[in-house]
Structure formats: structure tokens, C-alpha cells
C-alpha positions as CSV (number, residue, x, y, z in Angstrom):
1,X,-45.8,66.3,86.9
2,X,-42.6,66.0,84.8
3,X,-42.5,63.9,81.7
4,X,-40.3,61.3,83.4
5,X,-42.7,61.1,86.4
6,X,-45.6,60.7,84.0
7,X,-43.7,58.0,82.1
8,X,-43.0,56.3,85.4
9,X,-46.8,56.4,86.4
10,X,-47.7,55.0,82.9
11,X,-45.1,52.2,83.4
12,X,-46.5,51.3,86.8
13,X,-50.1,51.3,85.7
14,X,-49.3,49.2,82.6
15,X,-47.1,46.8,84.6
16,X,-49.7,46.2,87.3
17,X,-52.5,45.7,84.7
18,X,-50.4,43.2,82.7
19,X,-49.5,41.2,85.9
20,X,-53.2,41.3,87.0
21,X,-54.3,40.2,83.5
22,X,-51.8,37.4,83.4
23,X,-52.8,36.1,86.9
24,X,-56.5,36.2,86.0
25,X,-56.2,34.3,82.7
26,X,-58.8,31.8,83.8
27,X,-61.3,34.4,85.2
28,X,-63.2,35.3,82.0
29,X,-64.7,38.7,82.3
30,X,-62.1,40.0,84.8
31,X,-59.3,39.0,82.5
32,X,-61.1,40.5,79.5
33,X,-61.7,43.9,81.2
34,X,-58.1,44.0,82.2
35,X,-57.1,43.3,78.6
36,X,-59.2,46.1,77.3
37,X,-57.7,48.5,79.9
38,X,-54.3,47.4,78.7
39,X,-55.3,48.2,75.1
40,X,-56.5,51.6,76.1
41,X,-53.2,52.4,77.9
42,X,-51.2,51.2,74.9
43,X,-53.4,53.4,72.6
44,X,-52.7,56.3,74.9
45,X,-49.0,55.6,74.8
46,X,-49.0,55.6,71.0
47,X,-50.9,58.9,71.0
48,X,-48.3,60.3,73.4
49,X,-45.6,59.2,71.1
50,X,-47.0,61.5,68.5
51,X,-46.4,64.5,70.8
52,X,-42.9,64.9,69.5
53,X,-41.3,64.7,72.9
54,X,-38.1,62.7,72.7
55,X,-38.7,60.9,76.0
56,X,-42.1,59.6,74.7
57,X,-41.0,58.8,71.1
58,X,-41.0,55.3,69.8
59,X,-37.3,55.5,69.1
60,X,-36.8,54.3,72.6
61,X,-37.9,50.9,71.3
62,X,-35.5,50.7,68.4
63,X,-32.2,49.0,69.2
64,X,-29.2,50.8,67.8
65,X,-26.1,48.7,67.8
66,X,-23.7,51.5,66.9
67,X,-20.8,51.7,69.4
68,X,-21.5,48.1,70.6
69,X,-18.2,46.4,71.5
70,X,-17.4,43.3,73.5
71,X,-16.3,45.5,76.4
72,X,-19.6,47.4,76.7
73,X,-22.0,44.7,75.5
74,X,-23.7,44.1,78.8
75,X,-24.4,47.8,79.5
76,X,-25.0,49.0,76.0
77,X,-28.4,50.6,75.4
78,X,-29.1,48.1,72.6
79,X,-29.8,45.4,75.2
80,X,-32.4,47.3,77.1
81,X,-34.0,48.6,73.9
82,X,-34.2,45.1,72.5
83,X,-36.0,43.9,75.6
84,X,-38.3,46.9,75.4
85,X,-39.1,46.1,71.7
86,X,-39.8,42.5,72.6
87,X,-42.1,43.5,75.4
88,X,-43.9,46.0,73.2
89,X,-44.4,43.5,70.4
90,X,-45.6,40.7,72.7
91,X,-47.9,43.0,74.6
92,X,-49.5,44.5,71.5
93,X,-49.9,41.1,69.9
94,X,-51.3,39.5,73.1
95,X,-53.7,42.4,73.5
96,X,-54.8,42.1,69.8
97,X,-55.3,38.3,70.0
98,X,-57.2,38.7,73.3
99,X,-59.6,41.3,71.8
100,X,-60.0,39.1,68.7
101,X,-60.9,36.2,71.0
102,X,-63.4,38.3,73.0
103,X,-65.1,39.7,69.8
104,X,-66.6,42.5,71.8
105,X,-68.6,40.3,74.1
106,X,-67.2,42.0,77.3
107,X,-68.1,45.4,76.0
108,X,-71.6,44.3,75.0
109,X,-70.8,44.8,71.3
110,X,-71.1,41.2,70.2
111,X,-74.2,40.1,68.4
112,X,-75.8,36.8,69.4
113,X,-74.7,34.1,67.0
114,X,-75.7,30.5,67.3
115,X,-72.9,28.1,66.4
116,X,-73.4,24.4,66.1
117,X,-70.8,21.9,67.2
118,X,-70.1,21.0,63.5
119,X,-69.6,24.6,62.6
120,X,-67.3,25.1,65.6
121,X,-65.2,22.1,64.6
122,X,-65.0,23.5,61.0
123,X,-63.7,26.8,62.4
124,X,-61.2,25.1,64.6
125,X,-62.9,25.8,67.9
126,X,-63.5,23.2,70.6
127,X,-66.7,22.9,72.6
128,X,-67.7,21.0,75.6
129,X,-70.9,20.6,77.6
130,X,-71.1,22.5,80.8
131,X,-72.7,21.3,84.0
132,X,-76.2,22.4,82.8
133,X,-75.8,20.6,79.5
134,X,-75.2,23.7,77.4
135,X,-72.4,24.0,74.8
136,X,-69.6,26.2,76.3
137,X,-66.7,27.5,74.3
138,X,-63.2,26.5,75.3
139,X,-60.3,28.1,73.6
140,X,-60.6,29.4,70.1
141,X,-58.1,27.2,68.4
142,X,-54.9,28.7,67.1
143,X,-55.8,32.2,68.2
144,X,-56.2,31.1,71.8
145,X,-52.9,29.3,71.6
146,X,-51.2,32.3,70.2
147,X,-52.7,34.6,72.9
148,X,-51.5,32.2,75.6
149,X,-48.1,31.7,74.1
150,X,-47.5,35.4,73.6
151,X,-48.6,36.1,77.2
152,X,-46.2,33.5,78.5
153,X,-43.3,34.8,76.4
154,X,-44.2,38.4,77.5
155,X,-43.7,37.3,81.1
156,X,-40.3,35.8,80.3
157,X,-39.2,39.0,78.5
158,X,-40.5,41.1,81.4
159,X,-38.5,39.0,83.8
160,X,-35.4,39.5,81.8
161,X,-36.1,43.2,81.5
162,X,-36.4,43.6,85.3
163,X,-33.4,41.4,86.0
164,X,-31.3,43.4,83.5
165,X,-32.3,46.7,85.0
166,X,-31.7,45.6,88.6
167,X,-28.3,44.1,87.7
168,X,-26.9,46.8,85.3
169,X,-29.1,49.9,85.5
170,X,-29.9,50.1,89.2
171,X,-30.6,53.9,89.4
172,X,-33.1,53.7,86.6
173,X,-34.7,50.5,88.1
174,X,-35.0,52.3,91.5
175,X,-36.6,55.3,89.9
176,X,-39.1,53.3,87.8
177,X,-40.1,51.3,90.9
178,X,-40.7,54.5,92.9
179,X,-37.8,53.7,95.2
180,X,-35.8,56.8,94.3
181,X,-36.3,60.3,93.1
182,X,-34.8,61.4,89.8
183,X,-31.3,62.6,90.0
184,X,-28.6,64.0,87.7
185,X,-27.0,60.6,87.3
186,X,-30.2,59.1,86.1
187,X,-31.5,61.8,83.8
188,X,-29.1,64.1,82.0
189,X,-30.2,66.9,79.7
190,X,-30.8,65.7,76.2
191,X,-30.7,62.1,77.2
192,X,-33.5,59.6,77.8
193,X,-33.2,56.7,80.2
């Protein structure tokens, strides 16, 4: 498998997991497991970036505005790199806040802690009684709001990223969506898409 085909497979796996996690936001353990899977894939991508291969380097996420003019503003690489940087930041922060909210419960790492309603209010958490009369945790205050807000903003940036590629970088979009094989127009020696 070539580097670009591996990157395409990584992209597809991450994209599908992110969409699934977003759609299962209210499904508790399923959402949490998908979130941990996303964190593992992000960790793998960061390790791959250390390989020294240019196509896998983190420089793909740093917008460079040199050569940007009014005439090439729409198709300049800075646009797509800015969107990638936004996606990466939101994805990492949404994953981190999700893991912080879970506190290892899904992985069986959490210890049993009894929290009274008064302690929960002091810590900014809201509780309600479930159907069986037990206290059940709702969202964890500002951390839960940050997780949800980052996730929603991530979907907005992903939508802009997809639209931009389909409008202005169609050969790359077709390749990344498994609709076309790599060709010389898409990947030139010494260049990364």
C-alpha cells in the first residue's frame, strides 16, 4: 500500500468514526467507545507524523500564506490547510473533553465515587432522578458544553472542508472518497496533496 493510499484509508476510518460518534452523541457507551477509537486513531496519526515522511508530517496542517494573492485566493493551499488545522484542533479538543467527561468509566478504569447532590452542585454538575429514583448524572457543566460546542463546530468545519474540496480540488476529493485512483495530476513527485 502506498503512503497516499494509507493516508486515504486513515482519512476514511477517521471520517466514518467521527460521523458515527457525532450521530451517537446521546447513546452513552457507544458514543464513548467511538470517542476512544477516534483518540487511538489520532494518536496513531501523531506517531506516523514522527516517521519523517513529508506526506505524513504535521506541516500539512500549518497554513502558509506566501504567494497568496487576490487572483489565487480561492485555490491557494492556505485555505485547505486552514480548514485542516481547524478540523485537527476541534477534533483533538473534542476528543480530550470527551475523555475527560468519561473519566475512564467506559474502559473500566474509573473508581467508584459517591457524590452527593450538594457536592455535584458545588462542582458545577447537574443531577436528576431517573425512573428508579436513583441520582443520574446529566452533562458535566462547562466541560460538557465545551465538548458539545466543539463537536458542533467540528461538523461545520468538516462541511466547509468537503464543500471546498468538491468545488475547487475535485481530483483530490475524488481520490480521498475512493472515487478515483491516484494520477499524475493529483500527486506530483515532491508534492503533497
